C-alpha positions in Angstrom: 0.0 0.0 -0.1 1.2 3.5 -0.8 0.7 6.6 1.2 -0.7 9.6 -0.5 1.1 12.9 0.0 -2.1 14.9 -0.5 -3.1 14.6 3.2 -4.2 18.1 3.8 -6.8 18.0 1.1 -7.9 14.7 2.3 -8.1 15.8 5.9 -10.4 18.7 4.9 -13.0 16.2 3.7 -13.2 14.3 6.9 -16.7 13.6 8.2 -17.0 14.4 12.0 -18.6 11.7 14.3 -22.4 12.2 14.3 -22.4 12.5 18.2 -19.8 12.9 21.1 -17.8 9.7 21.7 -15.9 8.9 24.8 -13.4 6.3 25.9 -14.8 4.3 28.7 -11.9 5.2 31.0 -12.9 8.8 30.7 -16.3 8.2 32.4 -16.6 7.7 36.1 -19.1 4.8 36.9 -19.5 4.1 33.1 -21.3 0.8 33.8 -23.7 2.4 36.1 -24.6 5.0 33.4 -25.0 2.3 30.8 -27.3 0.3 33.1 -29.4 3.5 33.8 -29.7 4.1 30.1 -27.7 7.3 30.1 -24.9 5.9 27.8 -24.7 3.2 25.2 -21.7 1.2 24.3 -20.9 2.0 20.7 -18.2 -0.7 20.7 -16.0 -2.1 23.4 -14.2 0.9 25.1 -16.2 3.6 23.5 -19.4 5.1 24.7 -21.9 7.7 23.6 -25.0 9.5 25.2 -28.0 7.4 24.8 -30.5 10.1 24.1 -28.4 11.1 21.0 -27.6 7.5 19.8 -31.3 6.3 19.7 -32.4 9.1 17.4 -29.6 8.6 14.9 -30.7 7.1 11.6 -28.9 3.7 10.9 -26.3 5.1 8.6 -25.3 7.7 11.1 -24.9 4.9 13.9 -22.7 3.0 11.4 -20.6 6.2 11.0 -20.2 6.5 14.7 -19.1 2.9 14.9 -16.4 3.6 12.2 -15.2 6.6 14.2 -15.2 4.4 17.4 -12.9 1.9 15.7 -10.5 4.8 14.8 -10.4 5.7 18.4 -9.5 2.3 19.6 -7.5 1.3 16.5 -5.7 4.5 15.2 -3.3 2.6 12.9 -6.0 0.7 10.9 -6.7 1.5 7.2 -10.4 1.8 6.5 -11.8 0.5 3.2 -15.2 -0.2 1.5 -18.2 1.2 3.3 -16.1 2.4 6.3 -13.9 4.5 4.0 -17.1 5.8 2.3 -18.4 6.8 5.6 -15.4 8.8 6.4 -15.5 10.4 3.0 -19.1 11.3 3.3 -20.0 9.0 0.3 -23.4 7.2 0.1 -24.3 4.5 2.7 -27.3 2.2 2.3 -28.8 1.3 5.6 -26.4 0.0 8.3 -23.6 -2.1 6.9 -22.9 -3.3 10.5 -19.3 -4.6 9.9 -16.4 -2.1 10.0 -14.1 -2.7 7.1 -10.2 -2.5 7.4 -7.2 -3.6 5.3 -4.3 -5.7 6.4 -1.1 -6.9 4.6 -1.5 -10.0 2.2 0.1 -12.2 4.7 -2.5 -11.7 7.3 -5.7 -13.8 7.5 -9.1 -12.3 6.5 -11.5 -12.5 9.4 -14.3 -11.0 11.4 -13.7 -10.0 15.0 -15.5 -7.6 17.4 -17.5 -6.2 14.5 -14.3 -5.5 12.4 -13.9 -7.3 9.1 -10.3 -7.6 8.2 -9.5 -7.8 4.5 -6.3 -8.7 3.0 -5.1 -7.6 -0.5 -2.0 -8.0 -2.7 -3.0 -5.0 -4.9 -1.8 -1.4 -4.3 -4.1 1.0 -2.4 -3.3 4.7 -2.0 -3.8 5.5 1.7 -4.7 9.0 2.8 -5.1 10.8 6.1 -8.7 11.7 6.5 -9.3 13.6 9.7 -6.6 11.6 11.5 -7.8 8.2 10.1 -6.1 6.1 7.5 -8.4 5.7 4.6 -8.2 4.2 1.1 -8.2 6.8 -1.5 -11.5 7.9 -3.0 -10.7 6.1 -6.2 -9.7 2.9 -4.6 -12.9 3.1 -2.3 -15.1 3.5 -5.3 -13.4 0.6 -7.2 -13.4 -1.7 -4.1 -17.2 -1.1 -3.8 -17.8 -1.3 -7.6 -16.0 -4.8 -7.6 -17.9 -6.2 -4.6 -21.2 -4.5 -4.2 -24.6 -4.3 -6.0 -24.5 -2.2 -9.2 -26.9 0.4 -8.0 -24.7 1.0 -4.9 -21.7 1.1 -6.9 -23.2 3.7 -9.4 -24.5 5.8 -6.4 -21.0 5.9 -4.8 -19.2 6.6 -7.9 -21.5 9.4 -9.0 -21.0 11.0 -5.6 -17.4 10.6 -5.5 -17.1 12.3 -8.9 -19.3 15.1 -7.8 -17.1 15.7 -4.8 -13.8 15.5 -6.6 -13.5 16.7 -10.2 -10.1 14.9 -10.5 -12.2 11.6 -10.5 -13.1 10.7 -14.1 -14.6 7.8 -15.8 -11.5 7.3 -17.8 -9.3 7.4 -14.6 -11.5 5.0 -12.7 -11.9 2.6 -15.5 -8.0 2.6 -16.2 -7.4 2.0 -12.5 -9.8 -0.9 -12.4 -8.2 -2.5 -15.3 -4.7 -1.9 -14.0 -5.1 -3.9 -10.8 -3.3 -7.2 -10.9 -6.1 -9.0 -9.0 -9.0 -9.4 -11.5 -11.7 -10.5 -9.0 -14.6 -8.2 -9.5 -13.0 -6.4 -12.4 -15.7 -7.1 -14.9 -18.4 -6.6 -12.3 -17.1 -3.0 -11.6 -17.1 -2.1 -15.3 -20.9 -1.7 -15.4 -21.0 1.2 -12.8 -17.6 2.8 -13.7 -18.5 3.3 -17.3 -21.9 4.7 -16.5 -20.9 7.0 -13.7 -21.3 10.8 -14.0 -21.0 13.8 -11.6 -24.0 15.3 -13.3 -26.6 13.1 -11.3 -27.3 15.3 -8.2 -28.8 12.9 -5.7 -28.4 9.2 -4.8 -32.0 8.6 -5.7 -31.2 9.9 -9.2 -28.4 7.4 -9.5 -30.2 4.5 -8.3 -33.1 5.5 -10.6 -30.8 5.5 -13.6 -29.8 2.0 -12.8 -33.5 0.8 -12.4 -34.5 2.6 -15.7 -31.7 0.9 -17.6 -32.7 -2.6 -16.1 -36.5 -1.8 -17.0 -35.3 -1.6 -20.7 -35.8 2.2 -21.2 -33.4 4.4 -23.0 -30.9 6.4 -20.9 -32.2 9.9 -20.3 -30.2 13.2 -20.5 -29.6 14.5 -17.0 -30.1 18.0 -15.6 -31.5 19.7 -18.7 -32.8 23.3 -18.3 -36.0 24.7 -19.6 -36.8 28.5 -19.7 -40.4 29.7 -19.3 -40.8 33.4 -19.0 -38.6 34.5 -16.1 -38.3 31.0 -14.8 -35.4 28.6 -15.4 -36.4 25.0 -14.3 -33.7 22.3 -14.4 -35.0 18.7 -14.6 -33.5 15.5 -13.3 -34.1 13.6 -16.4 -35.1 14.3 -20.1 -36.0 11.9 -23.0 -35.7 14.3 -25.9 -37.2 11.8 -28.5 -40.4 11.3 -26.4 -40.4 14.8 -24.9 -40.6 13.4 -21.4 -39.3 14.7 -18.1 -38.5 12.4 -15.2 -38.2 13.8 -11.5 -36.6 11.7 -8.8 -38.1 13.3 -5.7 -36.5 12.6 -2.3 -38.8 12.5 0.7 -37.0 15.5 2.3 -38.6 17.5 -0.5 -41.9 17.3 1.1 -41.4 16.3 4.7 -41.3 19.8 6.0 -37.7 19.8 7.2 -36.5 22.2 4.4 -39.7 24.3 4.1 -43.5 23.9 4.9 -44.9 21.0 3.0 -47.7 23.1 1.5 -45.2 25.5 0.2 -43.0 22.8 -1.3 -46.1 21.2 -3.1 -47.4 24.6 -4.3 -43.9 25.3 -5.7 -43.8 21.9 -7.4 -47.3 22.3 -9.0 -46.4 25.7 -10.5 -43.0 24.1 -11.8 -44.9 21.3 -13.3 -47.3 23.6 -15.1 -44.4 25.5 -16.7 -42.6 22.2 -17.8 -45.8 20.8 -19.4 -45.4 23.7 -22.0 -42.3 22.0 -23.1 -43.1 18.3 -22.6 -45.6 15.7 -23.6 -45.1 13.6 -20.5 -44.0 14.2 -16.9 -43.2 11.6 -14.3 -42.5 11.8 -10.7 -41.2 9.0 -8.5 -39.5 8.5 -5.1 -37.7 5.9 -3.1 -40.8 3.8 -2.6 -41.5 3.6 -6.3 -37.9 2.4 -7.2 -38.0 0.0 -4.3 -41.2 -1.6 -5.5 -40.1 -1.4 -9.3 -43.8 -1.6 -10.6 -44.8 2.0 -9.7 -41.6 3.3 -11.4 -42.3 1.2 -14.6 -46.0 2.5 -14.5 -44.9 6.1 -14.2 -42.7 5.9 -17.3 -45.3 4.1 -19.3 -47.8 6.7 -18.4 -45.6 9.3 -20.1 -45.8 7.4 -23.2 -42.2 6.1 -23.0 -41.7 2.5 -24.0 -38.8 0.1 -23.4 -36.2 -0.3 -26.2 -34.9 -3.5 -24.6 -35.7 -6.4 -22.4 -35.9 -6.1 -18.7 -33.1 -7.4 -16.5 -35.1 -9.4 -14.0 -32.2 -10.4 -11.8 -30.9 -6.9 -11.3 -34.3 -5.5 -10.6 -35.1 -8.3 -8.2 -31.9 -7.7 -6.2 -32.3 -3.9 -6.2 -35.8 -4.2 -4.7 -34.6 -6.7 -2.1 -31.7 -4.3 -1.2 -34.0 -1.3 -0.8 -36.6 -3.4 1.1 -34.1 -3.9 4.0 -35.2 -2.2 7.2 -33.8 1.3 7.5 -33.3 1.8 3.8 -30.9 4.5 2.8 -29.0 7.4 4.4 -28.2 9.3 1.4 -30.5 12.2 1.6 -29.3 14.0 4.9 -25.5 13.6 4.9 -23.4 16.2 3.2 -22.6 14.4 0.0 -26.1 12.9 -0.2 -28.6 15.6 -0.1 -31.7 15.8 -2.3 
């Protein structure tokens, strides 16, 4: 493994813990406070306030566990989802295990919630907020080689949005360069399709589902001008004159603005867009998870598939998104709608 010299830039991108974390030795009568429900054990030797822990969404709890491992094992190298967590890249649900790298001579194993991986391939290691983490490119490629295609696409899109130095050409070349061929072919699907233009994780996952449903790939982030308004849409099928909008739950849940205001704004926007289109579809996470509502929304606009459905990919995507505590990508810094 090689150590990157660009540690200052990497450190500036560190994600802070989502809640205060304490070494057990710092807390007097820690066991009593745990028994009373005032503290929770994030992992052995690391505690957190219970009132803050239980309100965290699952992906933030995972981030906390990664930070806890960094506190108790400061010399480990984080990889896969754990590196993604420290880099504010998308997480899906709670991956549970913290992933770290070791030398090729070590034995891959799981111990105390830490999954130890061994590798003979080079990884660039950077300092991210005091933790040693695989580079953004290596993190992306590792996940693309070993995880579901929709996850890989979402992570790669987000990484490219965060760092303009990451390009499809560079990522594809690095994937092909690695000596170990395991997962190389699998990674190609996401790496060749990645783009920083997709603005949210829902858009990235939707793009994967739309392709697997057999529809033509849309243009992304196309702008329409109506009078004094400029409306940018998530997806545009020029030939069919169809707009597609991937709407995250935060848009209407009242956390950004009153729900009634958001709905009225959206209706006015839709009226303007209909002057330019023959079809307009909205969908959210539930529609992508269930697949059929997304398919029906696209059919309702007049779009028709240009190829067969990929049943296996659609089934596994639906199963992935059906897991409890679905995704954490709409509230963390690199994941906002």
